[in-house]
C-alpha positions as CSV (number, residue, x, y, z in Angstrom):
1,M,-42.0,128.5,-10.8
2,S,-40.0,130.1,-13.8
3,Q,-41.0,131.6,-16.9
4,N,-39.8,129.3,-19.6
5,I,-40.7,128.6,-23.4
6,L,-40.7,126.2,-25.0
7,L,-39.4,126.1,-29.0
8,F,-41.3,123.4,-31.5
9,N,-39.9,122.6,-34.9
10,K,-44.4,121.9,-36.5
11,P,-43.8,118.8,-38.4
12,Y,-46.5,119.0,-41.5
13,H,-49.9,118.2,-41.0
14,V,-50.0,118.2,-37.1
15,L,-52.8,119.6,-35.1
16,S,-51.5,122.5,-32.8
17,Q,-53.3,121.7,-30.0
18,F,-53.1,118.5,-27.3
19,T,-55.5,116.7,-28.1
20,D,-57.8,115.9,-31.5
21,T,-61.0,113.8,-31.8
22,A,-60.3,112.5,-35.1
23,S,-57.4,111.3,-34.3
24,R,-54.7,113.4,-36.1
25,Q,-51.1,114.5,-34.9
26,H,-51.0,116.6,-33.0
27,L,-48.9,118.4,-29.7
28,G,-49.1,115.6,-27.5
29,H,-47.2,112.7,-29.6
30,Y,-44.7,115.4,-29.4
31,I,-44.2,116.8,-26.8
32,N,-44.8,115.6,-22.7
33,E,-43.5,118.8,-20.6
34,P,-47.1,119.7,-17.9
35,G,-47.5,123.6,-18.0
36,F,-46.6,124.2,-21.8
37,Y,-49.6,126.0,-23.8
38,A,-49.5,127.3,-27.6
39,A,-48.4,131.2,-27.9
40,G,-50.5,131.2,-31.5
41,R,-51.4,128.6,-33.8
42,L,-49.7,127.3,-36.7
43,D,-51.9,125.8,-39.2
44,Y,-51.8,122.3,-39.7
45,D,-50.9,122.3,-43.6
46,S,-47.6,124.8,-42.6
47,E,-44.3,124.0,-40.7
48,G,-41.9,125.1,-38.5
49,L,-41.7,127.3,-35.5
50,M,-44.3,126.7,-33.0
51,L,-43.8,128.6,-28.9
52,L,-45.2,127.1,-26.6
53,T,-45.1,128.7,-23.1
54,N,-45.5,128.1,-19.2
55,D,-47.3,132.0,-18.2
56,G,-50.0,133.1,-19.6
57,K,-48.2,136.8,-19.5
58,I,-45.7,135.4,-22.2
59,Q,-48.1,133.3,-24.2
60,H,-50.3,137.1,-24.9
61,H,-46.9,139.1,-25.1
62,V,-46.0,136.0,-28.0
63,A,-49.3,135.6,-30.1
64,G,-49.6,139.6,-29.9
65,S,-49.4,141.5,-33.3
66,D,-46.1,143.7,-31.8
67,T,-43.9,140.9,-32.4
68,H,-42.3,139.5,-36.0
69,K,-43.5,135.8,-36.9
70,S,-40.8,135.0,-40.7
71,Y,-42.1,132.7,-43.1
72,L,-40.3,131.1,-45.7
73,I,-42.7,129.9,-48.4
74,Q,-42.8,128.1,-51.4
75,V,-45.2,129.1,-54.3
76,E,-46.6,127.9,-57.3
77,G,-45.3,130.5,-60.2
78,R,-42.3,132.7,-60.5
79,V,-42.2,135.6,-57.5
80,Q,-41.5,139.3,-59.9
81,A,-40.7,142.5,-58.2
82,K,-44.3,143.7,-59.0
83,H,-45.6,140.4,-55.8
84,L,-43.3,141.3,-53.3
85,Q,-44.7,145.8,-53.8
86,Q,-48.0,144.4,-53.6
87,L,-46.4,142.3,-50.7
88,R,-45.4,145.9,-48.6
89,Q,-47.7,147.8,-49.6
90,G,-51.3,145.9,-48.6
91,V,-53.5,143.9,-50.0
92,K,-56.5,143.0,-49.2
93,V,-57.3,139.7,-47.3
94,K,-60.5,139.1,-45.7
95,D,-61.9,142.1,-44.5
96,Y,-58.7,143.5,-43.5
97,V,-55.6,144.7,-45.8
98,A,-52.8,142.3,-44.3
99,R,-49.4,144.0,-45.1
100,A,-45.7,142.6,-45.1
101,L,-42.7,144.0,-43.2
102,H,-40.9,142.3,-44.9
103,A,-40.9,140.6,-48.4
104,E,-38.0,139.1,-50.6
105,T,-37.3,136.5,-53.3
106,L,-34.9,133.4,-52.7
107,A,-32.9,132.5,-55.8
108,K,-33.6,128.4,-54.5
109,K,-34.5,126.3,-51.8
110,P,-32.7,126.3,-48.3
111,A,-29.5,124.1,-48.5
112,W,-31.2,123.5,-45.1
113,L,-34.7,123.0,-45.1
114,W,-35.8,119.4,-45.1
115,K,-37.6,117.3,-47.3
116,R,-41.8,117.1,-46.7
117,N,-43.3,114.2,-46.3
118,P,-45.0,113.8,-48.3
119,P,-44.0,115.6,-51.8
120,I,-45.4,119.1,-52.5
121,R,-47.3,118.5,-55.6
122,V,-45.7,119.4,-58.5
123,R,-47.4,120.7,-62.1
124,Q,-44.9,120.4,-65.0
125,N,-45.5,123.6,-66.5
126,I,-45.7,125.4,-63.9
127,P,-42.8,126.8,-62.3
128,T,-42.7,127.3,-58.4
129,S,-39.9,129.7,-56.7
130,W,-39.2,130.8,-53.3
131,M,-39.8,133.5,-51.2
132,M,-39.0,134.6,-47.0
133,L,-42.1,137.0,-45.8
134,T,-41.9,138.8,-41.7
135,I,-45.2,140.1,-40.6
136,N,-46.2,141.5,-37.0
137,Q,-50.1,140.2,-37.6
138,G,-51.5,136.8,-36.7
139,K,-54.4,136.2,-38.5
140,N,-55.7,132.1,-39.4
141,R,-53.9,132.0,-42.8
142,Q,-53.1,135.2,-43.5
143,V,-49.0,133.9,-45.3
144,R,-51.5,131.8,-47.5
145,R,-54.1,134.0,-48.3
146,M,-51.5,137.7,-48.9
147,S,-49.2,135.1,-51.3
148,A,-53.1,133.5,-53.1
149,A,-54.3,138.0,-53.7
150,V,-50.8,138.4,-55.6
151,G,-51.4,135.2,-58.1
152,L,-48.7,133.1,-55.6
153,P,-50.7,130.3,-54.8
154,V,-48.6,128.5,-51.3
155,L,-47.4,125.2,-52.0
156,R,-45.0,125.1,-49.0
157,L,-44.9,127.1,-46.0
158,V,-42.7,127.2,-43.3
159,R,-42.0,129.8,-39.8
160,T,-38.4,130.9,-39.9
161,Q,-39.1,132.8,-36.3
162,I,-40.7,134.7,-34.0
163,G,-39.9,138.0,-32.4
164,P,-36.3,136.9,-31.2
165,Y,-36.9,133.1,-31.6
166,E,-35.4,131.3,-35.0
167,L,-36.2,127.6,-36.1
168,G,-32.6,126.8,-36.0
169,Q,-31.2,123.5,-37.0
170,M,-34.1,121.7,-35.0
171,Q,-35.3,119.2,-37.1
172,P,-39.1,118.1,-37.4
173,G,-40.9,116.9,-34.3
174,E,-37.3,118.4,-32.0
175,Y,-38.0,120.7,-29.2
176,K,-36.0,122.7,-26.8
177,I,-37.1,124.6,-23.0
178,E,-35.4,128.3,-23.4
179,K,-35.9,130.6,-20.4
180,Y,-37.8,133.6,-20.9
181,P,-36.0,136.8,-21.1
182,S,-37.5,139.2,-17.9
183,K,-36.5,142.2,-20.2
184,Q,-38.8,140.9,-23.1
């Protein structure tokens, strides 16, 4: 069997698994490709790139800490240089220190980003802003906890890249299968 990787743009409020006993949307509602398993997860409240594979070694490699993961994040409040510096230096999250490999402010929402359904909550007197964050860990709700630790609660989180794989122009619910390069 050839080694393949499936790139999936996980919509908001979809579980990162193929079944659910509570009748919520899950991967099985979107992907009908036997033998593929998630290489890492993405929170139910998060959107964007997920990788699935038909090879256990690839699954372990992609989910590991050597693989960089990038996120587009909309936060409550204005991202300032001090927030970015704290994220790069590392913040205490639960029982570990989480550090961003890269953190930057974006001037506005990227033009390519789709509207979320339902839209985020909006508070008239509290501004929002956008940032990009890259990490090499992948602990449960890590990016949300990191952002909250510096005083910027996450309103929307979209994973845009995992290692060399990018979300590109895929719309929510779309996927594509690629041959996994043997020199990874």
